[in-house]
Every structure is written in structure tokens, then in C-alpha cells.
N, C-alpha and C positions, 0 to 999 in steps of 0.2 A: 185570618187577621188582615185588615186592610193595609195597603202600602203606607198610608199616613201614620197609622198607629205603630207599625214596625219601625218607621223612621224615628218617631218620638222615643220608642223604647231603646233604640241604639244610642240616641243622643243622651237619654237619661242615664244609661249605663256608663257612658264616658264621663258624665259629670260626677257620678258616684265614685268612680275610680279616682277622679281628681282629688277627692276629699280624703283619700287614704294618707296616713302619716308618711312623710318622706316622699310623696309623689310629686313629680314636676309636670308642669303644663307643657304642652307641645310647643307653644310659642316662646316659653322661656328657654327651651333647648335651642331654638333657632336664634334668639337674640342675645342670650347670655354670653359672657366671655369664655373663650376656650382655654384649655390648659396652657397651650403655647403662649397665648396672650398674657395669661396670669404670670408666667415665668418672666416674660419680657418686662412687665410692669415691676415685678419684684427686683429684677436686675437694675432697672432704672432708679428705683428707690435706694438700692444698696450702693450704687455707684458713688454718690457723694460721701458716704461713710468710708468706703475704701480709699477714696482720694484723700480724705482728711487724715486717715490713719497713715497712709504713705507719706503725706506731707509732714506729719509729726515725726516719723522715723528719720526723714531727710533732715529736718531741722535739728533733731537730736544729734545726728551724725555731724552736722556742721558745728554744733556747740562743742562736741567732743573734740573735733579737729581744731577748733579755734582756742580751746583751753590750753593754757601753758602748762607743760609738764616739767616738773623740777628735774634738772639733770642728775644723773647718778653720781654720787660722791666719788671724787677722784681718789686714786691710790697714792700712797706715800712711800717714796723710795729714799733710803739713806745710802749715800755713796761716800765711802771713806778710802783713804790710801795714804801711804807714806809720802812725804814730800819728795818730788822727783819722779813719781810713778806715772804722771801724765793724766791725772784725774781731771784737772780743770779743762784741758784740751778736749778730752773725750766728752765731758758734759756739754761744753759749748757746741760741739759737732752734733750731739744728739738733739739738743734744743733746736738747732737749725734744720734738722731732718724731720722732726715730728712736731707739728703745730699744736698738738694736744698736750704737750709736755711743757711745764712751766718750772722755772728755777726759783727756789726760795732764797731771797737775798738775806744774807746774815748781817748782824750788827758786829762791829769790831772796833777796838780801840787803837789798832795799829795805824800807822800813817799810810796813806794811799801811795801806790806806785805811780810813776808818770802816766801809764796807760789806763789807769783805773778811774772810774767815774762814780761819784757818790750817788746812791740810789739805783745804780745799774749793776755794779760789781759787789759793792757792800754798802751798808749804811754806816758811815764813819762817824763815831761819836767819841767824846772824851771819856776818860775813865770814871769820873764822878757821874756822868750821865748814864753810863752803862750800869754802874752799881745801883743807881736809883731804879732803873728798869728791872733789874734782878730782884730788888726788894718788893716790887709790885707784882712779882711772879709773871712777868710779861714774856718770858722765854720758855720755849719748849725744851730747850737745852742751852747750856752755856758752859764754857770751859776756858781755862787759861792755857795758851799754847804759844811757845816762843816769846814769852814775856808780854803777851797781849791777850785780851779777852775777845772771845767770839761767842755769839749767841743767835738763836733762831727764834723769830717772833711767832708766838702762838697765833695771834690774830691774822698775820700775813699768810700763814700756811692754811688755816681754816678757811679763809676767804677764797683762796685758789681751789681748794678741794671741793668746797660747796658749789663752786661754779662748774664742776665736772672735770677739772684739769688733773692730770697726773703731775704730782709735785716731786721735784728732786731736791734733796738736802745734800749739799756738798760740804761735809764736815769731817772731823777727825774721829778716831775710835772712841775717845772719851765722850764726845757728844752723842755718838751712836748708842752708847750704853744708856744714856738718859732718855733718849727718844724711845727706845724699846720699852722702857718702864711707863712712859707717859702716853705713848701711842701704840697700843698693842697690835694694831693691824699693819704697822709699818714693816716693809721688807727691806733687807739690808744687802749691800754689795760692797765687796772689798776689791781694790785694784792693786795688783803687784807689778813691779818691773820684771823683766825676764831674768835678771840676775843683779848682784850687788855692783858689779863693775859698770853696768849700764846705768844703774841708779846714780853712781858718782859722776859719770859722764854728763848726765842730764843736769845735775845740780851745778856742776861747773859751767855748763853751757849757758846758763842764764846770764852770767856776766854782771850780776847786780849785787853780789855779796863778797865780803872779804874772806880770806882764807880761813880765819878762825870761825867765821859763821858757817862756812861750807862744812868744815870738820864737825861742828856741833850738829848741823842739820843731818849729816850723814849718820852720825851715831844715833840721833833721835829717830831717824827714818828706819834704820835697821831694827831698833827696838819696837817701833810701831808695827813693823811687818809681822811680829810674833802674834798679833791679835787677829790675824786673818780668820782663824777658826771660830771666832765669835759671830761671824756673819753668815747670812743664808746662801750667798752666791760669791763666786770668785772669778774675776776677769784678769787674765795675764796680758799686760800691754806689751807684747813682743813686736807685733806689727800693728800700726795704728788703725788702718782700715779694717783689718780682721777683728781687732779688739772692739772697734766701734760697732761692727755688725753683731758681735756677740752681746754687747751691752744693750743694743736696741732690741734684740730678740728677747733678752731676759726681762727688760722693763715692759715690753709688749706682751709678756706672758706666753711667748712662743717657744721658749727654750728653757728646759729645766736641767740640761746636762752640765751646767756650770755650778750646781749646788755643791757646797763645801763638804757634804757627806758622801759625795761620789768618790770612789777609790782613786780614779785617775786625777781628779782635781786635787785631792789631798797629796798625792805623790808629787805632782808638779809644784805645789806650794812648799813642801818639805825640801825639795831640791833647790828652790830659790833661796830659802832661808839658810841652807847649808853653804851656799856660795857666799853669803854674808859672813858666816863664821870664819871663812878662810881669808877674809879681807884684812 
């Protein structure tokens, strides 16, 4: 075979091979994209999608962060005590200590004392006004104490609790009974003096009441003290700072040792009541 025919035969064989299914031409192998280049192109195409997805997550996080979350409903604490036990002083000190605690201002028909301010210490109203509010079921509780009416506004308490504040009701044991029926989640605290003699000393130390009034308050207070077991917690106000610390711990949910079902607490209460029996 001549050299020319051999050359044609080799060229023809290559062209025949090129026609096989799936075969690639040599020049396509040299000029077509490589696998590495294909990956780079794929990454470039996917980059905008990843960026958009990341931006969406970021924007969603911002929306969640900017969204106002309703505060958790505040707790309701009922604090009662016999007259002269130091309840009002302890409550005022607790309010000054904890900014998350708010005082529920009661309505009353009694006359204000010289140091009291309407809307700060009480809402002072006439008896006809009070009766009208009671008819409209405006009170969470109300009771007649020492010839005067006292009541706690439902709306006032709910507004404070909905804002996330812990609310204190400073009321008597009669009002506490009503609150327990109308606000099942309320927690109750009773405050006692260390003994009956100290109770009388405190009542006389006010210097605002006549002797007959003092004697009546003392009798009523000794009677009020017998209701301590109806409450969830008991604080003995023997030393003011120590009693304040215990009260703050109970309201803050940090101390359960003052529960009235604790043997030591019950023993202390019974000893205090026994001192009143000897008066």
C-alpha cells in the first residue's frame, strides 16, 4: 500500500470513530469547559440565591426582635394584718425596694389623716359614692371596718397586672376572703406583731386616737389575729429589717419557709395569740 493511501485510511478511521454514539472530538476536549470551571460557574450562580436566603433570615430576625412581646401577667399578693402590726410600714418599704412591685390603692369612706393624699394612699369617696360603685360590681373586694368602707378596684388591679407588675393588696382578713374567691391565683400573707404587749404599745404610739378608740382597736386586733391560719404565709414583725427581708423574699418567690403549714410557723403564731389571751 502506498504512503498516501495509508494516510487516507488512518484519517478515515478517525472520522468513523468520531461518528460513534457518545464520542467526543479531540478539539472539543481541548476547548470545552473543565470540571473545575463548571463548579466555579455553579458557585457564582448559587451565590445570589444564598445571599437572598441569608438576607431573608436576617430580616426575619429583625422583625422578631422589633415585635413587641406582651409582658407576663403580674402576680397578685394579698397582705393583711391586725391594726398595729406594722403592715403599712412594711409594704411602703417593700415598694421602695422593688420597682416591679405596685401598690393597689383602695377606695375608702373614712376621712383622710393629715399625712394622707387622695389618689396616693387611698381613693377617698363618700359613702353614697362607694355604695354606687359596689352596685356596679366595681370592687374585687369590699368590707366595712371600723365604721368605714374599704374596697379594691378590679380595673385598677387588672391594669397593673396586665402591665407585668406584681400587685400588693393591703387589706384586712375580710377582704382577703373575698379576693381568694374572685382571684384564684392570688397569694396571701398575714403579718403578726411579736406579742400582744407590743401591739398595744404600737397602737398607743400613734398618738392619733382617743383611749376608747385604742381599747376598741386593741380588742378588734386581737380578734383579727385569730385569722392567721387562713393565709398562705406568715411574717412576724419582731424586727423591722428582718421582717422586711422575709417579706421581700416571699413576694419574690425565694422563700417558702414562712408558709403557715410549717410547724415552726404555726408554733410561733400560737405563742403570739397566747400572749393576747393573757392581756
